[in-house]
N, C-alpha and C positions, 0 to 999 in steps of 0.2 A: 243272478242279478249282480251287476257291477256297481260297487259303491266308490265314490270319489270324494276327496276332501272338499269341504264347502268353499274355500277360497278358489279352488280350481273350477268348481261348478259356476261360481259367480263370474269368473273370467270367461268361461265359455258362453254364458248367457249374454254378457256384454258384447262379445264378438259377434254372436249370431243375431242379436237383437236389433238389427237394422235392415230395412227392406231390401236393399241391393245385396247385402251379404247373405240374407236368407235365400234370395233367388240364386245367388252363386252356389251356395251349399246344395240347393236342390239340383242344379245342373251337374255339379261335380260328383254328386252321389250316383249319377248314372254313368260316369266314365271320366277318363282323363281328358282334359280340354285345354287348349292354348288360350293365352290372353286374348289373341285376335278373335278366336271363336266366341269367347265369353263376352267380349266387348260388342261384337256384332249382335249377339243374342239380346243383350241388355240395352242396346242402342245407346251406349255410353262410350266415352273415349277410353283408349287403352291405358293411359296414365291413371285415370280415375279407377278403372277396374283393378289395375295393379295395386293401388293403395288398399282397396278393399281386401284383395287376396293376401296382401302382406299382413293385415290385421288377423285374418283367419289362420294364416300359417303360424304367426307368432303365438296365437292362442292354442295351437296344436290341433285345430280342427281339420285343416287341409295340409297337404304337403306338395312340394315341387318334385316333378319327375322329368328328367331330361330324356328326350327321345330324338336322337340325331341332333339337328340344329335347333330343334324346338324344345321349349320348356312347357310341360303340361302340368295341370293342377288336378288333384283328386282328393277325395276324403281321406284323412289320415288312416294309416294301417293300425295305429294304436287301438286296441280292443275297446278301452273305455271311451275314447273320443268317438270312435265309429258307432258305438252303442248309443252315445248321447245324440249324435246326428240322426241316426235312424229313428230314435224315439221322438226327436223334435219334429222331423219331417212327417212322421206318421200322423201328427196333429193337423197338418196342412191339407186342405181340400185339393186333390189333384185335378179337379175340374175347374179350379180357379182360372179365369180368362187370362190373367197375366202369366201365370206359370205355364199354361198351355201354349201361349204364343212364344214364350222363352224356349220351350222344348222344340217347337217347330223350327224356330230360327236357328238354334244351335245345331240341329240335325242337318240343316242346309249348309251352315258354315263349316261344319266338321265332316262333310261327306267324304268317305274314304277315297283315296286316289289309287288308281290301278296303273300299271306300267303303260306309258304312252299317253296318259291323260293328265289333265291338270285340275287344279282347284276350279270348280265350276265346270264339270265335265259335260261333254255333248250329251244330248238327250232327245227323245221324241218331242218333249214339250218345247225345247229350244228350237227344234226344226219347225214346229208348228207356228211358233211366234215369228220366226224369220219369214215363214210363208205368208203370214198375215201382212207383213210389211211389203213383200213383193206383190201380193195380190192387190193391195190398196194403192200402191204407187209404183207400178212396174217400170215407168219410163223416167224416173227421177234423174235430173241432170247432176253431174258431179259437182260437189261443193265442199263445205266444211261440215264436220259432224262431231257432236259431243255425245258420248255414251256415259251415263251416270249409273254406275253399278255394272258388274261384269258377271252376274249370276249365270247368264246363258251365253256362252262364247259364240253361238251361232248369230246372235244379234250383233255382237261386237264385230264379227267378220263381215256381216251384211252391211253394216254402217261404214266400215273401213274400206271395203272394196267399192262401195258406191260413192266415195268422196275423194277429193284430192288431198284432204288433210283431216285426220281423225285424232281426237283426244278422248281418253277414257279416264274416269274417276273411279278408283277401286276403294271399297270400304275398309280394307285392311292390307297389311303388308303381304300376307299370304295370298290374298286375292289378286293383288297387283303382280306378284311373281308368277302366279298361274296364268294370268292374262298375257303377260309378256312371253311366257314360254309357248302358249297356244299360238300367238301371232307369229312367232319365229318358226314354229313347226309348220304352220299353214302358209307361210310365205306372204303375209300382208303386213303393211306398216301402220302402226298406231302408237301414239305417245301415251303411256300409261302413268297416271299420277296417283299416289296414295293420298286419299282425302285426310283432312285434319281430324275428322270425327267419323264414327260409323254411319252417320246419316249420309255422308258422301255428296252433299249438295249445298253446302253453306255458301254464303255470298263470297267469302274469301277464296274458297276452293274454285268457284266459277271464275273469279278474277284471275286466278293462276292459269286456268285453262284457256282463257281468251274471251272473245265476245263475238256477237253476230254470227251464230251458227245457222247453217241452212237446215240442218237436221239435228234434233236433240232426242236421244233415246233414254228414257227412264226405266231401267231394267230392275224391277222389284225394289224400288227405293225403300230404304229402311226407315220409313216414316209412316205415320197414320194420323188421322184427325187434323188438328191445327198444324202439325208439323208437315204433313203432306201438302196442305194448302200453301205453306211457305215454300216448299220445294217447287211447286208449280209456279208460284209467283217469281221465284228466282229464274226458272226456265223461261218464263215469258219475257223477262228483261234482257236475256241474251240471245233469243231466237231472232233470226233475220226477219224483216217485214214480210217476205214471201215464204218464210220457212215453215217447218212443221215440227210439232212436238209429239213424240210417241211415248205412251206410258203403258207399262205392263205390270199390273198390280194384282197380288193374290187376293182371292175372295176373303180369306180369313181376316186380313188386316183391315179391309174395308167394312167388315161386318162386326168388328169387335167394339161394340158400344156398351162397355161394362157388362159384357155377357148377354146383351139384349140387342136384337136387330131393330133399329128405330127408323131406318130408311133403306129402301131397296138399293143394293150395291151399284146397279147401273145408273139409277137416278142420282145417287150420291156422288159418283165419279163425274157425271155430267155437270152436276152443280159445282163441284170443286174446280173443274176446268173453267166454267163460266165465271166464277168468283175471281179467278186468276187472270181474267182477260183473254181467255182462249175459247174458241168456238169448236165444239166437237164435230168432226166430220164423219167419223165412223167409230162405232163402239160395239164390241162383240165379245162374248165369253169364249174362251179357248180351254179345252180340257185334254190332258194327256198325262201319262205316267201317274194317274191318280191325283193330279193337281188341277185346281181350277184357277184360271187367271182371267182378268178382264183386260182386253187389249183395246186401246183407243188411239186415234190420231186426231190432232187438233191444230188449228192455225190461229194466228193473232186475230182478235176481234176487230172488225172494221171501225168500231167506235174509238179504238185506240189510235187510229191514224190522225195526223194533224188536220185540223179543220180550218178553212179560210175564214177570214173576217171581212164583212162588207164595209162600205164607206160609212154606214151608220154605226159601226162598231158592234154589229150583231152577227152571230153565227147563222149561216143559212139553215 
């Protein structure tokens, strides 16, 4: 048993005694991770996560580790600090819904890269999602496309090759670099923008991207619940009158209602689309690589179109 001075123990407790920092310690205990990976997992901005990490580092609970051009964070090697973190985390329920979602998100964000691939590597699931787009709208005319999230490069390529102008919003600098490298390697053109926050779909980000897109692809948007509803509302405002919104959403983020499923995922996604002023045209579950995704395509609701007013001042 390792004993530490009481002032140091109090310092550790103060550093770890905050929900975001406790989540960061849980993730860093499983391996070294970059700020981008951690920000994407916590769905917080990189500056905010960096401030939390600074507090943990100054307390001696985590340490910085430079790996090439990236700086990663892990639990400190100091025996006493590491023992404290292990003991603290042993008290946490690993089945906690928030901690479970954090682990899933960070595994996706920090997926190892192999030679010739980029962050967000090609996969059977990505090909299946791109196939859903082709099957649902095989003769789409070239136009403008916005891709929110670059988790699956196959969707990015499908949107870029099917449009005369494509813009992509990436949730982190690492994801943006990977998307640019993939586009260059595959020989297609797409303007890639790093979003101002991990959610990658704020009103300011969409304003930077442009307006009136014929195609909007939401590839695993880093949002759920009310945040996802807001993402869909933003998408509705910038989709062209005759355009389409495609959304590819993991089952787990749709099912996470404080650890309890209160509404069927298909019904919930259809409801969220309707609340945003979008009419769902097709909705289907897609499964590959052990992952379950809901794929949907929607158009603007007819009720959103301007209505004429007759001589009596009444709408028909």
